[in-house]
Backbone as XML, in Angstrom:
<?xml version="1.0"?>
<chain id="A" units="angstrom">
  <residue number="1" name="UNK">
    <atom name="N" x="-158.947" y="-2.911" z="-28.131"/>
    <atom name="CA" x="-160.403" y="-2.582" z="-28.869"/>
    <atom name="C" x="-161.673" y="-3.390" z="-28.652"/>
  </residue>
  <residue number="2" name="UNK">
    <atom name="N" x="-162.524" y="-2.937" z="-28.625"/>
    <atom name="CA" x="-164.027" y="-3.773" z="-28.098"/>
    <atom name="C" x="-165.286" y="-3.269" z="-29.050"/>
  </residue>
  <residue number="3" name="UNK">
    <atom name="N" x="-165.577" y="-4.646" z="-30.117"/>
    <atom name="CA" x="-166.998" y="-4.246" z="-30.349"/>
    <atom name="C" x="-168.071" y="-4.859" z="-29.599"/>
  </residue>
  <residue number="4" name="UNK">
    <atom name="N" x="-168.415" y="-3.452" z="-29.101"/>
    <atom name="CA" x="-169.846" y="-3.693" z="-28.842"/>
    <atom name="C" x="-171.289" y="-3.798" z="-29.763"/>
  </residue>
  <residue number="5" name="UNK">
    <atom name="N" x="-172.274" y="-4.776" z="-29.375"/>
    <atom name="CA" x="-172.808" y="-4.847" z="-30.445"/>
    <atom name="C" x="-174.490" y="-4.814" z="-29.402"/>
  </residue>
  <residue number="6" name="UNK">
    <atom name="N" x="-175.016" y="-3.889" z="-30.023"/>
    <atom name="CA" x="-176.283" y="-4.364" z="-29.169"/>
    <atom name="C" x="-177.903" y="-4.061" z="-29.820"/>
  </residue>
  <residue number="7" name="UNK">
    <atom name="N" x="-178.711" y="-5.116" z="-29.297"/>
    <atom name="CA" x="-180.202" y="-5.383" z="-29.818"/>
    <atom name="C" x="-180.953" y="-5.109" z="-29.088"/>
  </residue>
  <residue number="8" name="UNK">
    <atom name="N" x="-182.088" y="-3.746" z="-29.868"/>
    <atom name="CA" x="-183.159" y="-2.760" z="-29.140"/>
    <atom name="C" x="-183.683" y="-2.811" z="-29.380"/>
  </residue>
  <residue number="9" name="UNK">
    <atom name="N" x="-184.819" y="-2.436" z="-29.882"/>
    <atom name="CA" x="-186.319" y="-2.386" z="-30.177"/>
    <atom name="C" x="-186.093" y="-1.256" z="-30.756"/>
  </residue>
  <residue number="10" name="UNK">
    <atom name="N" x="-186.370" y="-1.448" z="-31.796"/>
    <atom name="CA" x="-186.479" y="-0.141" z="-33.353"/>
    <atom name="C" x="-186.806" y="1.673" z="-33.205"/>
  </residue>
  <residue number="11" name="UNK">
    <atom name="N" x="-187.710" y="1.129" z="-32.221"/>
    <atom name="CA" x="-188.101" y="2.949" z="-31.720"/>
    <atom name="C" x="-187.381" y="3.474" z="-30.897"/>
  </residue>
  <residue number="12" name="UNK">
    <atom name="N" x="-186.081" y="3.331" z="-30.292"/>
    <atom name="CA" x="-185.099" y="3.822" z="-29.074"/>
    <atom name="C" x="-183.649" y="4.183" z="-29.939"/>
  </residue>
  <residue number="13" name="UNK">
    <atom name="N" x="-183.559" y="3.479" z="-30.957"/>
    <atom name="CA" x="-182.323" y="3.831" z="-31.896"/>
    <atom name="C" x="-182.081" y="5.359" z="-32.276"/>
  </residue>
  <residue number="14" name="UNK">
    <atom name="N" x="-182.940" y="6.370" z="-32.005"/>
    <atom name="CA" x="-182.734" y="7.820" z="-31.590"/>
    <atom name="C" x="-182.513" y="7.871" z="-30.556"/>
  </residue>
  <residue number="15" name="UNK">
    <atom name="N" x="-182.627" y="7.751" z="-29.718"/>
    <atom name="CA" x="-182.359" y="7.128" z="-28.212"/>
    <atom name="C" x="-180.949" y="7.591" z="-27.743"/>
  </residue>
  <residue number="16" name="UNK">
    <atom name="N" x="-181.009" y="6.000" z="-27.940"/>
    <atom name="CA" x="-179.204" y="5.247" z="-28.032"/>
    <atom name="C" x="-178.030" y="6.290" z="-29.003"/>
  </residue>
  <residue number="17" name="UNK">
    <atom name="N" x="-178.781" y="6.639" z="-30.214"/>
    <atom name="CA" x="-177.583" y="7.523" z="-30.778"/>
    <atom name="C" x="-177.508" y="8.603" z="-29.998"/>
  </residue>
  <residue number="18" name="UNK">
    <atom name="N" x="-178.033" y="9.309" z="-29.601"/>
    <atom name="CA" x="-177.644" y="10.571" z="-29.025"/>
    <atom name="C" x="-177.740" y="10.356" z="-27.326"/>
  </residue>
  <residue number="19" name="UNK">
    <atom name="N" x="-177.287" y="9.640" z="-26.986"/>
    <atom name="CA" x="-176.840" y="9.121" z="-25.509"/>
    <atom name="C" x="-175.403" y="8.908" z="-26.121"/>
  </residue>
  <residue number="20" name="UNK">
    <atom name="N" x="-174.919" y="8.355" z="-27.380"/>
    <atom name="CA" x="-173.245" y="7.675" z="-27.573"/>
    <atom name="C" x="-172.841" y="9.361" z="-27.934"/>
  </residue>
  <residue number="21" name="UNK">
    <atom name="N" x="-173.697" y="10.635" z="-28.796"/>
    <atom name="CA" x="-173.313" y="11.732" z="-29.364"/>
    <atom name="C" x="-171.909" y="12.652" z="-28.121"/>
  </residue>
  <residue number="22" name="UNK">
    <atom name="N" x="-172.477" y="12.370" z="-27.057"/>
    <atom name="CA" x="-171.618" y="13.163" z="-26.191"/>
    <atom name="C" x="-170.573" y="12.319" z="-25.716"/>
  </residue>
  <residue number="23" name="UNK">
    <atom name="N" x="-170.432" y="11.295" z="-25.678"/>
    <atom name="CA" x="-168.736" y="10.373" z="-26.107"/>
    <atom name="C" x="-168.717" y="10.838" z="-26.182"/>
  </residue>
  <residue number="24" name="UNK">
    <atom name="N" x="-168.182" y="11.178" z="-28.319"/>
    <atom name="CA" x="-167.696" y="11.228" z="-28.954"/>
    <atom name="C" x="-167.522" y="9.741" z="-29.980"/>
  </residue>
  <residue number="25" name="UNK">
    <atom name="N" x="-168.099" y="9.460" z="-29.797"/>
    <atom name="CA" x="-169.371" y="8.082" z="-30.822"/>
    <atom name="C" x="-168.942" y="8.633" z="-31.805"/>
  </residue>
  <residue number="26" name="UNK">
    <atom name="N" x="-167.823" y="8.486" z="-33.410"/>
    <atom name="CA" x="-168.304" y="8.621" z="-34.551"/>
    <atom name="C" x="-168.969" y="8.303" z="-35.070"/>
  </residue>
  <residue number="27" name="UNK">
    <atom name="N" x="-168.940" y="7.143" z="-35.748"/>
    <atom name="CA" x="-169.620" y="6.713" z="-35.960"/>
    <atom name="C" x="-170.386" y="4.772" z="-35.643"/>
  </residue>
  <residue number="28" name="UNK">
    <atom name="N" x="-170.936" y="4.245" z="-35.725"/>
    <atom name="CA" x="-171.458" y="3.035" z="-35.918"/>
    <atom name="C" x="-172.161" y="2.630" z="-36.547"/>
  </residue>
  <residue number="29" name="UNK">
    <atom name="N" x="-173.013" y="1.371" z="-37.408"/>
    <atom name="CA" x="-173.072" y="0.223" z="-37.816"/>
    <atom name="C" x="-174.588" y="-0.160" z="-36.809"/>
  </residue>
  <residue number="30" name="UNK">
    <atom name="N" x="-175.663" y="0.432" z="-38.506"/>
    <atom name="CA" x="-177.361" y="0.023" z="-37.299"/>
    <atom name="C" x="-177.766" y="-0.736" z="-38.989"/>
  </residue>
  <residue number="31" name="UNK">
    <atom name="N" x="-178.205" y="-2.577" z="-37.946"/>
    <atom name="CA" x="-178.875" y="-3.107" z="-38.833"/>
    <atom name="C" x="-180.279" y="-3.824" z="-38.657"/>
  </residue>
  <residue number="32" name="UNK">
    <atom name="N" x="-180.987" y="-3.678" z="-39.144"/>
    <atom name="CA" x="-182.620" y="-4.475" z="-39.033"/>
    <atom name="C" x="-182.448" y="-5.972" z="-39.662"/>
  </residue>
  <residue number="33" name="UNK">
    <atom name="N" x="-182.822" y="-6.456" z="-38.341"/>
    <atom name="CA" x="-182.919" y="-7.494" z="-37.354"/>
    <atom name="C" x="-184.326" y="-8.568" z="-36.845"/>
  </residue>
  <residue number="34" name="UNK">
    <atom name="N" x="-184.173" y="-9.263" z="-36.830"/>
    <atom name="CA" x="-185.533" y="-10.166" z="-36.592"/>
    <atom name="C" x="-185.180" y="-11.662" z="-35.197"/>
  </residue>
  <residue number="35" name="UNK">
    <atom name="N" x="-185.990" y="-10.995" z="-34.281"/>
    <atom name="CA" x="-185.286" y="-12.396" z="-33.452"/>
    <atom name="C" x="-186.063" y="-12.881" z="-32.460"/>
  </residue>
  <residue number="36" name="UNK">
    <atom name="N" x="-185.542" y="-13.335" z="-31.617"/>
    <atom name="CA" x="-186.678" y="-13.831" z="-30.042"/>
    <atom name="C" x="-186.210" y="-14.603" z="-29.211"/>
  </residue>
  <residue number="37" name="UNK">
    <atom name="N" x="-186.685" y="-13.997" z="-28.395"/>
    <atom name="CA" x="-186.423" y="-14.429" z="-27.010"/>
    <atom name="C" x="-186.966" y="-14.543" z="-25.734"/>
  </residue>
  <residue number="38" name="UNK">
    <atom name="N" x="-187.009" y="-14.652" z="-24.644"/>
    <atom name="CA" x="-187.822" y="-14.870" z="-24.144"/>
    <atom name="C" x="-189.651" y="-14.163" z="-23.459"/>
  </residue>
  <residue number="39" name="UNK">
    <atom name="N" x="-189.364" y="-13.351" z="-25.015"/>
    <atom name="CA" x="-191.128" y="-12.614" z="-25.839"/>
    <atom name="C" x="-191.674" y="-13.940" z="-27.013"/>
  </residue>
  <residue number="40" name="UNK">
    <atom name="N" x="-190.814" y="-14.839" z="-27.304"/>
    <atom name="CA" x="-191.381" y="-16.113" z="-27.466"/>
    <atom name="C" x="-192.668" y="-15.325" z="-28.512"/>
  </residue>
  <residue number="41" name="UNK">
    <atom name="N" x="-192.287" y="-14.028" z="-29.531"/>
    <atom name="CA" x="-193.560" y="-13.962" z="-30.818"/>
    <atom name="C" x="-194.215" y="-12.732" z="-30.002"/>
  </residue>
  <residue number="42" name="UNK">
    <atom name="N" x="-195.764" y="-12.847" z="-30.896"/>
    <atom name="CA" x="-197.021" y="-11.783" z="-30.249"/>
    <atom name="C" x="-197.308" y="-12.574" z="-31.389"/>
  </residue>
  <residue number="43" name="UNK">
    <atom name="N" x="-199.007" y="-12.475" z="-30.966"/>
    <atom name="CA" x="-199.668" y="-12.758" z="-31.808"/>
    <atom name="C" x="-200.722" y="-11.691" z="-32.066"/>
  </residue>
  <residue number="44" name="UNK">
    <atom name="N" x="-201.116" y="-11.740" z="-34.205"/>
    <atom name="CA" x="-202.204" y="-10.139" z="-33.742"/>
    <atom name="C" x="-203.216" y="-10.372" z="-34.846"/>
  </residue>
  <residue number="45" name="UNK">
    <atom name="N" x="-204.119" y="-10.108" z="-34.971"/>
    <atom name="CA" x="-205.807" y="-10.633" z="-35.890"/>
    <atom name="C" x="-205.285" y="-9.209" z="-36.640"/>
  </residue>
  <residue number="46" name="UNK">
    <atom name="N" x="-205.286" y="-9.853" z="-38.004"/>
    <atom name="CA" x="-205.285" y="-8.972" z="-39.238"/>
    <atom name="C" x="-206.942" y="-9.549" z="-40.365"/>
  </residue>
  <residue number="47" name="UNK">
    <atom name="N" x="-206.913" y="-8.633" z="-40.330"/>
    <atom name="CA" x="-208.949" y="-8.846" z="-40.983"/>
    <atom name="C" x="-209.593" y="-10.194" z="-41.215"/>
  </residue>
  <residue number="48" name="UNK">
    <atom name="N" x="-209.538" y="-10.212" z="-39.409"/>
    <atom name="CA" x="-209.926" y="-11.628" z="-37.850"/>
    <atom name="C" x="-210.040" y="-12.058" z="-38.338"/>
  </residue>
  <residue number="49" name="UNK">
    <atom name="N" x="-208.433" y="-12.501" z="-39.081"/>
    <atom name="CA" x="-207.845" y="-13.869" z="-38.980"/>
    <atom name="C" x="-206.596" y="-13.597" z="-37.805"/>
  </residue>
  <residue number="50" name="UNK">
    <atom name="N" x="-206.506" y="-14.527" z="-36.893"/>
    <atom name="CA" x="-205.389" y="-14.045" z="-35.493"/>
    <atom name="C" x="-204.323" y="-15.685" z="-36.070"/>
  </residue>
  <residue number="51" name="UNK">
    <atom name="N" x="-203.162" y="-14.397" z="-36.914"/>
    <atom name="CA" x="-201.906" y="-15.527" z="-36.812"/>
    <atom name="C" x="-200.664" y="-14.900" z="-35.617"/>
  </residue>
  <residue number="52" name="UNK">
    <atom name="N" x="-200.117" y="-15.835" z="-35.915"/>
    <atom name="CA" x="-198.689" y="-15.675" z="-34.539"/>
    <atom name="C" x="-197.023" y="-15.093" z="-35.996"/>
  </residue>
  <residue number="53" name="UNK">
    <atom name="N" x="-196.625" y="-13.998" z="-34.551"/>
    <atom name="CA" x="-195.244" y="-13.734" z="-35.556"/>
    <atom name="C" x="-194.239" y="-14.076" z="-34.641"/>
  </residue>
  <residue number="54" name="UNK">
    <atom name="N" x="-193.821" y="-15.265" z="-35.360"/>
    <atom name="CA" x="-192.467" y="-15.974" z="-34.321"/>
    <atom name="C" x="-190.869" y="-14.685" z="-34.074"/>
  </residue>
  <residue number="55" name="UNK">
    <atom name="N" x="-191.176" y="-13.678" z="-34.873"/>
    <atom name="CA" x="-189.711" y="-13.097" z="-35.443"/>
    <atom name="C" x="-190.016" y="-12.033" z="-34.794"/>
  </residue>
  <residue number="56" name="UNK">
    <atom name="N" x="-189.666" y="-11.013" z="-33.890"/>
    <atom name="CA" x="-189.650" y="-9.699" z="-33.562"/>
    <atom name="C" x="-189.073" y="-9.192" z="-34.584"/>
  </residue>
  <residue number="57" name="UNK">
    <atom name="N" x="-189.055" y="-7.518" z="-35.147"/>
    <atom name="CA" x="-187.879" y="-7.375" z="-35.259"/>
    <atom name="C" x="-187.143" y="-6.425" z="-34.342"/>
  </residue>
  <residue number="58" name="UNK">
    <atom name="N" x="-186.353" y="-6.062" z="-34.354"/>
    <atom name="CA" x="-185.377" y="-5.631" z="-33.333"/>
    <atom name="C" x="-183.988" y="-4.580" z="-33.931"/>
  </residue>
  <residue number="59" name="UNK">
    <atom name="N" x="-183.924" y="-4.027" z="-33.656"/>
    <atom name="CA" x="-182.423" y="-3.151" z="-34.168"/>
    <atom name="C" x="-180.756" y="-3.859" z="-34.030"/>
  </residue>
  <residue number="60" name="UNK">
    <atom name="N" x="-180.123" y="-3.913" z="-34.659"/>
    <atom name="CA" x="-179.030" y="-4.402" z="-34.422"/>
    <atom name="C" x="-177.595" y="-3.314" z="-33.952"/>
  </residue>
  <residue number="61" name="UNK">
    <atom name="N" x="-177.274" y="-2.462" z="-33.797"/>
    <atom name="CA" x="-175.900" y="-1.872" z="-33.327"/>
    <atom name="C" x="-175.092" y="-2.095" z="-32.832"/>
  </residue>
  <residue number="62" name="UNK">
    <atom name="N" x="-173.718" y="-1.591" z="-34.004"/>
    <atom name="CA" x="-172.714" y="-2.275" z="-33.583"/>
    <atom name="C" x="-171.899" y="-0.934" z="-33.138"/>
  </residue>
  <residue number="63" name="UNK">
    <atom name="N" x="-170.912" y="-1.061" z="-32.217"/>
    <atom name="CA" x="-169.534" y="0.582" z="-31.350"/>
    <atom name="C" x="-168.659" y="-0.387" z="-31.769"/>
  </residue>
  <residue number="64" name="UNK">
    <atom name="N" x="-167.863" y="0.122" z="-32.237"/>
    <atom name="CA" x="-166.144" y="-0.144" z="-32.186"/>
    <atom name="C" x="-165.681" y="1.085" z="-31.101"/>
  </residue>
  <residue number="65" name="UNK">
    <atom name="N" x="-165.214" y="0.888" z="-30.108"/>
    <atom name="CA" x="-164.528" y="1.655" z="-29.431"/>
    <atom name="C" x="-163.476" y="0.992" z="-29.229"/>
  </residue>
  <residue number="66" name="UNK">
    <atom name="N" x="-162.483" y="2.133" z="-27.775"/>
    <atom name="CA" x="-161.050" y="2.213" z="-27.676"/>
    <atom name="C" x="-161.605" y="1.620" z="-26.187"/>
  </residue>
  <residue number="67" name="UNK">
    <atom name="N" x="-160.830" y="0.660" z="-25.345"/>
    <atom name="CA" x="-160.969" y="0.408" z="-24.064"/>
    <atom name="C" x="-161.499" y="0.921" z="-22.896"/>
  </residue>
  <residue number="68" name="UNK">
    <atom name="N" x="-161.213" y="1.902" z="-23.173"/>
    <atom name="CA" x="-161.673" y="2.859" z="-22.085"/>
    <atom name="C" x="-162.641" y="3.575" z="-22.690"/>
  </residue>
  <residue number="69" name="UNK">
    <atom name="N" x="-163.471" y="3.176" z="-23.508"/>
    <atom name="CA" x="-164.853" y="3.774" z="-23.552"/>
    <atom name="C" x="-166.138" y="2.747" z="-23.152"/>
  </residue>
  <residue number="70" name="UNK">
    <atom name="N" x="-165.561" y="1.906" z="-22.773"/>
    <atom name="CA" x="-166.535" y="0.505" z="-22.973"/>
    <atom name="C" x="-167.527" y="0.775" z="-21.406"/>
  </residue>
  <residue number="71" name="UNK">
    <atom name="N" x="-167.200" y="0.838" z="-20.589"/>
    <atom name="CA" x="-168.107" y="1.250" z="-19.847"/>
    <atom name="C" x="-169.181" y="1.943" z="-20.458"/>
  </residue>
  <residue number="72" name="UNK">
    <atom name="N" x="-168.653" y="3.903" z="-20.027"/>
    <atom name="CA" x="-170.260" y="4.695" z="-20.837"/>
    <atom name="C" x="-170.740" y="4.476" z="-21.582"/>
  </residue>
  <residue number="73" name="UNK">
    <atom name="N" x="-170.588" y="3.617" z="-23.066"/>
    <atom name="CA" x="-170.474" y="3.310" z="-23.738"/>
    <atom name="C" x="-171.895" y="2.383" z="-23.665"/>
  </residue>
  <residue number="74" name="UNK">
    <atom name="N" x="-171.905" y="1.392" z="-22.971"/>
    <atom name="CA" x="-172.936" y="0.454" z="-21.984"/>
    <atom name="C" x="-173.993" y="1.012" z="-21.451"/>
  </residue>
  <residue number="75" name="UNK">
    <atom name="N" x="-173.481" y="2.205" z="-20.076"/>
    <atom name="CA" x="-173.629" y="2.589" z="-19.079"/>
    <atom name="C" x="-174.653" y="3.464" z="-20.292"/>
  </residue>
  <residue number="76" name="UNK">
    <atom name="N" x="-174.454" y="4.519" z="-21.129"/>
    <atom name="CA" x="-175.521" y="5.067" z="-22.270"/>
    <atom name="C" x="-176.627" y="4.413" z="-22.662"/>
  </residue>
  <residue number="77" name="UNK">
    <atom name="N" x="-176.391" y="3.030" z="-22.990"/>
    <atom name="CA" x="-177.203" y="2.235" z="-23.454"/>
    <atom name="C" x="-178.151" y="1.526" z="-23.054"/>
  </residue>
  <residue number="78" name="UNK">
    <atom name="N" x="-177.390" y="1.166" z="-22.330"/>
    <atom name="CA" x="-178.014" y="0.253" z="-20.808"/>
    <atom name="C" x="-179.651" y="1.527" z="-20.374"/>
  </residue>
  <residue number="79" name="UNK">
    <atom name="N" x="-179.301" y="3.283" z="-20.202"/>
    <atom name="CA" x="-180.196" y="4.284" z="-19.923"/>
    <atom name="C" x="-180.973" y="4.327" z="-20.978"/>
  </residue>
  <residue number="80" name="UNK">
    <atom name="N" x="-180.469" y="4.494" z="-22.680"/>
    <atom name="CA" x="-181.656" y="5.020" z="-23.640"/>
    <atom name="C" x="-181.848" y="3.848" z="-24.313"/>
  </residue>
  <residue number="81" name="UNK">
    <atom name="N" x="-181.827" y="2.391" z="-24.387"/>
    <atom name="CA" x="-182.596" y="1.652" z="-24.761"/>
    <atom name="C" x="-184.034" y="1.024" z="-23.340"/>
  </residue>
  <residue number="82" name="UNK">
    <atom name="N" x="-183.552" y="1.306" z="-22.501"/>
    <atom name="CA" x="-184.425" y="0.519" z="-21.911"/>
    <atom name="C" x="-185.830" y="1.010" z="-21.249"/>
  </residue>
  <residue number="83" name="UNK">
    <atom name="N" x="-186.802" y="-0.128" z="-21.271"/>
    <atom name="CA" x="-188.317" y="0.906" z="-20.861"/>
    <atom name="C" x="-188.820" y="-0.303" z="-20.351"/>
  </residue>
  <residue number="84" name="UNK">
    <atom name="N" x="-188.002" y="-0.615" z="-19.810"/>
    <atom name="CA" x="-188.670" y="-1.659" z="-18.450"/>
    <atom name="C" x="-189.107" y="-3.124" z="-18.272"/>
  </residue>
  <residue number="85" name="UNK">
    <atom name="N" x="-189.866" y="-3.525" z="-19.745"/>
    <atom name="CA" x="-190.505" y="-3.815" z="-20.333"/>
    <atom name="C" x="-189.675" y="-5.093" z="-20.973"/>
  </residue>
  <residue number="86" name="UNK">
    <atom name="N" x="-190.599" y="-6.174" z="-21.502"/>
    <atom name="CA" x="-189.744" y="-7.461" z="-21.852"/>
    <atom name="C" x="-189.007" y="-7.375" z="-22.866"/>
  </residue>
  <residue number="87" name="UNK">
    <atom name="N" x="-187.798" y="-7.731" z="-23.603"/>
    <atom name="CA" x="-187.704" y="-7.520" z="-24.830"/>
    <atom name="C" x="-186.920" y="-5.991" z="-24.375"/>
  </residue>
  <residue number="88" name="UNK">
    <atom name="N" x="-186.261" y="-5.542" z="-24.329"/>
    <atom name="CA" x="-185.874" y="-4.573" z="-23.735"/>
    <atom name="C" x="-184.263" y="-4.617" z="-25.296"/>
  </residue>
  <residue number="89" name="UNK">
    <atom name="N" x="-184.204" y="-5.663" z="-25.223"/>
    <atom name="CA" x="-182.033" y="-6.048" z="-25.742"/>
    <atom name="C" x="-181.471" y="-6.970" z="-25.319"/>
  </residue>
  <residue number="90" name="UNK">
    <atom name="N" x="-180.319" y="-6.720" z="-25.948"/>
    <atom name="CA" x="-179.305" y="-7.124" z="-25.057"/>
    <atom name="C" x="-178.316" y="-6.867" z="-25.008"/>
  </residue>
  <residue number="91" name="UNK">
    <atom name="N" x="-176.943" y="-5.960" z="-24.771"/>
    <atom name="CA" x="-175.657" y="-6.408" z="-25.550"/>
    <atom name="C" x="-174.422" y="-6.876" z="-25.226"/>
  </residue>
  <residue number="92" name="UNK">
    <atom name="N" x="-174.040" y="-7.327" z="-26.611"/>
    <atom name="CA" x="-173.309" y="-8.034" z="-26.029"/>
    <atom name="C" x="-171.072" y="-7.240" z="-25.896"/>
  </residue>
  <residue number="93" name="UNK">
    <atom name="N" x="-169.968" y="-7.170" z="-25.980"/>
    <atom name="CA" x="-169.046" y="-6.802" z="-25.529"/>
    <atom name="C" x="-167.856" y="-8.132" z="-26.474"/>
  </residue>
  <residue number="94" name="UNK">
    <atom name="N" x="-167.350" y="-6.992" z="-27.351"/>
    <atom name="CA" x="-166.274" y="-8.464" z="-27.865"/>
    <atom name="C" x="-164.636" y="-7.890" z="-28.767"/>
  </residue>
  <residue number="95" name="UNK">
    <atom name="N" x="-163.696" y="-8.628" z="-28.370"/>
    <atom name="CA" x="-162.444" y="-8.075" z="-28.841"/>
    <atom name="C" x="-162.493" y="-8.245" z="-29.711"/>
  </residue>
  <residue number="96" name="UNK">
    <atom name="N" x="-161.591" y="-7.419" z="-29.855"/>
    <atom name="CA" x="-160.693" y="-6.828" z="-31.553"/>
    <atom name="C" x="-159.651" y="-6.814" z="-31.611"/>
  </residue>
  <residue number="97" name="UNK">
    <atom name="N" x="-159.344" y="-7.712" z="-32.756"/>
    <atom name="CA" x="-157.733" y="-8.205" z="-32.229"/>
    <atom name="C" x="-157.659" y="-6.824" z="-32.941"/>
  </residue>
  <residue number="98" name="UNK">
    <atom name="N" x="-157.579" y="-6.511" z="-34.193"/>
    <atom name="CA" x="-157.055" y="-5.321" z="-35.703"/>
    <atom name="C" x="-158.241" y="-5.128" z="-36.141"/>
  </residue>
  <residue number="99" name="UNK">
    <atom name="N" x="-158.126" y="-3.490" z="-36.308"/>
    <atom name="CA" x="-158.867" y="-2.651" z="-36.987"/>
    <atom name="C" x="-157.800" y="-2.152" z="-37.855"/>
  </residue>
  <residue number="100" name="UNK">
    <atom name="N" x="-158.374" y="-1.853" z="-39.159"/>
    <atom name="CA" x="-157.960" y="-1.232" z="-40.053"/>
    <atom name="C" x="-158.847" y="-0.453" z="-41.194"/>
  </residue>
  <residue number="101" name="UNK">
    <atom name="N" x="-158.815" y="1.052" z="-41.418"/>
    <atom name="CA" x="-159.141" y="1.711" z="-41.858"/>
    <atom name="C" x="-158.574" y="1.774" z="-43.616"/>
  </residue>
  <residue number="102" name="UNK">
    <atom name="N" x="-159.390" y="1.217" z="-44.639"/>
    <atom name="CA" x="-159.401" y="1.164" z="-45.862"/>
    <atom name="C" x="-158.264" y="2.262" z="-46.445"/>
  </residue>
  <residue number="103" name="UNK">
    <atom name="N" x="-159.280" y="3.156" z="-46.611"/>
    <atom name="CA" x="-158.380" y="5.096" z="-47.640"/>
    <atom name="C" x="-157.628" y="4.762" z="-46.621"/>
  </residue>
  <residue number="104" name="UNK">
    <atom name="N" x="-156.959" y="4.740" z="-45.511"/>
    <atom name="CA" x="-155.585" y="5.736" z="-45.444"/>
    <atom name="C" x="-154.291" y="4.921" z="-44.585"/>
  </residue>
  <residue number="105" name="UNK">
    <atom name="N" x="-154.886" y="3.338" z="-44.672"/>
    <atom name="CA" x="-154.480" y="2.289" z="-43.430"/>
    <atom name="C" x="-154.340" y="2.689" z="-42.313"/>
  </residue>
  <residue number="106" name="UNK">
    <atom name="N" x="-154.868" y="3.234" z="-41.612"/>
    <atom name="CA" x="-154.258" y="3.530" z="-40.788"/>
    <atom name="C" x="-155.234" y="2.139" z="-39.691"/>
  </residue>
  <residue number="107" name="UNK">
    <atom name="N" x="-154.348" y="1.587" z="-38.556"/>
    <atom name="CA" x="-154.418" y="0.295" z="-37.184"/>
    <atom name="C" x="-154.680" y="0.539" z="-36.521"/>
  </residue>
  <residue number="108" name="UNK">
    <atom name="N" x="-155.242" y="0.003" z="-35.741"/>
    <atom name="CA" x="-155.370" y="0.226" z="-34.039"/>
    <atom name="C" x="-156.827" y="1.517" z="-34.302"/>
  </residue>
  <residue number="109" name="UNK">
    <atom name="N" x="-156.736" y="1.708" z="-32.918"/>
    <atom name="CA" x="-157.689" y="3.054" z="-32.424"/>
    <atom name="C" x="-157.468" y="4.347" z="-33.221"/>
  </residue>
  <residue number="110" name="UNK">
    <atom name="N" x="-156.554" y="4.266" z="-34.125"/>
    <atom name="CA" x="-156.409" y="5.646" z="-35.435"/>
    <atom name="C" x="-157.516" y="5.357" z="-36.025"/>
  </residue>
  <residue number="111" name="UNK">
    <atom name="N" x="-157.292" y="3.966" z="-36.553"/>
    <atom name="CA" x="-158.884" y="3.280" z="-37.681"/>
    <atom name="C" x="-159.611" y="3.423" z="-36.414"/>
  </residue>
  <residue number="112" name="UNK">
    <atom name="N" x="-160.537" y="3.679" z="-35.776"/>
    <atom name="CA" x="-161.303" y="4.280" z="-35.651"/>
    <atom name="C" x="-161.752" y="5.524" z="-35.764"/>
  </residue>
</chain>
């Protein structure tokens, strides 16, 4: 089992969710996060004063999936989250050693 974590632009969340649905993804976790990478933040003007925003708003999507779906999920996220501009985000894939469904006590792929 794998945990796929994607950091994406906020307005791309619906596109990513719609791209994952045909793959049979039944659940995912979404968090609002802030961060910076090569963008190094941005400068904005508010009431005539210029100020710098160091941390930009992003969305963190976490999906626990069976190993067999990893390539399809990554491809779906890459296609749906891409704008072609700096700051599109990153995808991380980590191994999951154990999963438990609390309600039924199922483990492994059955718990997903």
